[in-house]
C-alpha positions, 0 to 999 in steps of 0.5 A, a space after each residue: 500500500 505504501 509503495 503504490 503512491 510512489 509508483 503512481 508518482 513515478 508513472 505520472 512523472 514519466 507520462 507527463 514530465 511537464 506536471 512534475 514538481 520541478 517543472 511546476 516550480 514547487 518543492 518536494 512537499 507538493 502532493 502532486 496533480 491528481 490524474 482525475 481529481 473527481 476520483 480522488 477523495 483527497 482532491 475533493 476534500 482539498 477543493 472544498 477547503 479551497 473554496 472557503 480559503 483565505 484570499 490572496 493575489 496570484 500572478 499567472 506564471 504559466 499553465 499546462 493543459 491536462 486533458 481536453 475538458 479543458 482542465 488546466 494546471 495554472 501556476 501562480 506566484 502568490 502573495 498573501 495579505 500577511 506578506 507570504 509569497 509562494 508558488 501556487 498551483 491551481 487545478 481548474 476546469 476552464 471554458 474555452 473562452 477563459 482559456 483563450 484569455 489567459 496571459 502570463 503576468 495577469 493578476 488574479 484573485 486566488 484562495 489558499 489554505 493558510 493552515 496547510 500551505 501545500 502550494 495548492 490554490 484555487 481561482 477565487 471566482 466569487 471574490 468581491 471586487 472591492 475586497 480584491 482591490 483592498 488586498 491589492 492596495 495592501 500588498 502594494 503599500 507593503 512593497 513600497 515601504 
């Protein structure tokens, strides 16, 4: 049972080297991208927690298509209200229109789990624009000082 996870990680690394920890820019503590998050109870639990997570701002670094849904893995440089910076990875289902609008350097609101800090984030599609502006101003003022 314990070796099964390592074998799965090795198989995913061979099949999709673009989704490896090194390629995504995260450390060895990153649990990895689930081949099918709908079949993974851990992924479903993580996604539920991320929907209620803390708000942060992420600058889009890049993305990788996982399959033809289009499901993509988005890589962000994330900055939190507390001043913590980290590389965040979001596993999202996007429409073709949303996918076409992606551009490196975009700043988007994301949610993360402060208690876990495992590099997983989710797009904060429900974020209040006023709260996002306030967070952006807070981060910008900290960078000026």
